[in-house]
N, C-alpha and C positions, 0 to 999 in steps of 0.2 A: 568485383561484380557488382551490377548494378542492376537494381530494375527500377521502376517507378517512372511517375509522370510529374510527380509533384517537384517543384523546385527546393533543395536542399534537403530531398530524402534519397534513400536509399539501402542499399545491404552492403557490409562489409565483411567477406567471410575470408576469416583467418582458418579455419577446420572444416574439411567437408560435412561433417557432422551438422555445422548450421546453416550451408549450402542445402542440405537435405529437408530444415524446416521452413522451407518454401516452393512452391510452383513455379515454373517457368514465367508465368503472368501475375506474380505478386508485386503489387505496388501499396504502399503507403498513403491513405487518403483521408484528407482533412475532414473532417464533419462538420465541423462548429467553431468558430471563434468570438470572442469577445469576453472572456471571462480576465482577470487581474491576477490569480494565482490558483490554476486549476488541478484538484487534488483529490483522494478518496475515490476513485470508480469503486462501483459495486455492480454486476449485473442480475436482474431479475427474469429467470428463464419465463416463468408463466406471463408475464406481461410482455414479454419481448423489448425491453427497455433498462439502460443503464442510468443510473443515478451516480452523480461526482460534485465535489464540494466547489464553489468559488470562495475562496475564506475570505477574503478581504473586503469584498462585495457583500460579506454574509446572507447567502443563498446558496440553497442547493438549486443543481441543474436536473433535466431528464431528456435523455435522446430516445425519441422513437426508434424501433427499428423497422417497423414498417411503413412509416412515411416520410423520415428522417427529421422530423419536426424536435426543434427543441423548446421545451417550456419551461417556467420556473417549477419546480417540485415542493419547494418549501421558503419561506422567505417572512421575517428572520430565519436564522437557523441556528442560532449559538456560535458562531463563527465555526459552525463544523469542517472537522478537515479527515479523516480516514474513516471509510465506511466497510463492511461486508455482509454478508447474508446469513445466516442462520440455518441451523437444518431443518426450521419449520419455515424458512422465506422470510423470514421477518428482519429487517434492518437495524443492524447494530452499527451506531456513530460514535466516533470521538467528538466532544463539543471542547474548544478553546473558550466561549465566552463565561460557559458555567462550570466550566474544570470538571467534567464530565463524561462518562460513558452512558450510553441511553439506549434503548432499543421502542422500536416504534411498530405497536402491534397490529392487528390484523384490521383493526376497526380504527386504525390512527392513531390512539392513544399513545403517550410517549412513557415509558417506565423507565427510573433512573435505577440504573444496573451497578454503581460506583463513581463517587465523587469526593471523598475520603478516604484514608487511611489511619488507624489508630488516631483518630480525632484530629487531625491535619488534613487539610483540602489535598486534594491531588492538583498538579502543576498547570500542564494544558496538553491531557489525554492526544495521542497523534494519529495512530493506527493501531488496527484490531482484526484480528484474524479467530477463527472459533473451533475448536478442536472435535472429533468424529464424538466424544463423550458429552458434547454440549456445552464445555468448559469454556472460557471467555478470556483471551490471552490480549493484552492490550501494551503498548509504550508510552511512556511519559515525560516526554522532556520538557522542557520550561518556555518555549519556543513563544506559545502565546501569550505568555504574561511578561514578555518582555519589552511589550510596547503595546501602544493601542492600535496596532495595524492589524493584526490578526486575533485580536481579542481585547485584554482590558488589564495594563501595566498595572504588576501586583508583586510582592514580596513572595518567594518560594516557600513554603514549608515541610518541604520533604526534598532530598535527593531525588534525582531524575533514575526511575526504577524502571523495570517490567514486571508487572503483575499477571496473573492469574485469578479470574472469576469461577470459583469452583460450581458445581452443579448445584449444590447446595445455598449459591449468594456469597458466599464468604469469598474475601479480598485476601489474598496473601501476594508478598513479593518472591517474584522468580529470579531474580538478579538485582545487586544492587551497584555491582561495582561496570557502568557505563558510563561515559562523560553525557552522550545525548542520546539516548535508545530512540531509533524510529521505526524503521519498515520491520516489518513482523513477519514469518508463513513459516509454517512446519512442512517437512519433506515428505514426500507422499504415502512413508510408511507411518506417520509421526515419531519416527525414532530421533529426528536430529529437530530442533530448534530453531531457526535463522534470526538473527536481529542487526540490523545495520546500527552503524554508531556513527552519528555526524558532528563529534563535538569540535572537529575540524573548523567548523561554521564561526563558531566564538572564541574558541582555546587555539592558540598557535602551537601549530605542529600536533595538532589532536588528531585524533581517531579519525579517518574515513574510510571504514573499512562495514563488511559484513560477517560475525562471528556466527558459530556453530553450538549450541548447547547439547547433548548428547542426554535423550531422554529415556527413563524407563518404561515399563509398562504401564504404569501409574499415572504417567505423566509430569513424572518429579524429574527433576534437573540430576543427575548424574555423572560425576567426572569432573574434570575441569573442560572451560571452551577452548575454542582455536578461532583463530582467524581464516574465514574461508576465500575473502578474495579483499584486497585491497581498490580503492577505485584512482583511475588515471583520468579521469576528467570531471572535478567537481566530485561531488558527493552521491554517495548512493543514499538515494533517499525509498521510496516505496518501491517492494518490488514483488513477485509472483515464482511459483513452481510448477513446473508442467509434470507429466503423470511418467515420465522417463528422470525425472530428479534434477533438470537443469533450471537454473535460476535467472530468470529476468530480471534486470536491476535499470531503475531509473539511473540516469547522469545527467551531467551539465550537455553533451554533444549527442543522447539520444538513450537507446536501451542498449547494454550489456548482456549478452548473453554466456551464462558459465558452464562448462561442463561439472560432475558432480564432485571432481576434484579440487574444482576451483579456477580451473584452465579456461581463459576467456577464447570462446570460438567464433565470437561474431559480433557485427553491432548492425542495429539498427538504427540509421541516422535520422535525426529529425531536426529542425530549423529554429527551434526552442528547446529551453532545459526543460528537461521530464521531471516530474514529480512524482509520478505514479502510474500504475498499471493493473488490469487486471483480465483475464480471460472471459470470455463472454460469449453468445451467438449458440444457438440450438445445438450444435454439438460442440462446446467449448474452446473452439480452434480460430475463434477471431480474438486478436490483442488489441484490447481497448488502451488508448495512452496519455493522459493527461500532461500536458504542456506547456507549462506559463498561460498564455492566453488560450489557447487552444485544444479540443479533442482529435485524436486522429487513432486509426484503424489499420491493421493488416491482417490478411487471414495469413495463417500458419499450417504446417502438417502437425505442429505440436497440438497438446491437448491438456489444460488447465487442470493442477490435481483435483482444487475445489472451484466452487462456484466463490462469487462475491469477490 
């Protein structure tokens, strides 16, 4: 089953539930191209615009839904990677260069939320999500300090962990047992934390999967984690969850969509490797896809579980 007018794009329906995520006229659109490595899209509903990272070019870009214009949002940008929007509509960003997580306030000033743990510098915060209670959860692999391409080469002082910034500002480790934690998201009811591990990028036979961590009402990990899905095309990087609990994940061939039990139900084919994605638009039913050099989008019948 295929739709679309853009060469190299389309839809592979494995389960009818995936076909139901699109109307018959659905097509993938390329909104802009010109990045070196596009990452970390975040949607701002009030302004009707999308912000994303072009990591090697050390800039953040802005796409305006009202006129389709792309402009530079911030440069230099600290080699930012993942972004999200908090419950007050502020931008939360992961910065490779300064090895920190920051928040851009409504007046444009930047607040440092985390840059060290137990006196040691973070590696290179990668992706971030905000829970409904206001706590901020992020991954910290070492990609940004492995070379000077997406940050600054440096020695790692900490293992590659997942962290939570509490509402009191305290930083705590969520898990230490991942090789290279990368994408991160919650289930719609926040009872499950999803984290991708892209350890296979540098470790032979390393992980290339998404794991689930059960959470209690206080937002604490309870019980053992389990593998939700293993990537069949490259590695899972960023991903998002819709209101029905489906997981939409980036891969080397596009976006893979998984049912709540981890079954692959379909693919959106993109002619470039996908790094990250998010839901946006007035009804949170437009999927924005950052794929290597370009920004793509497609309207779906699904709805993103959260903004950002």
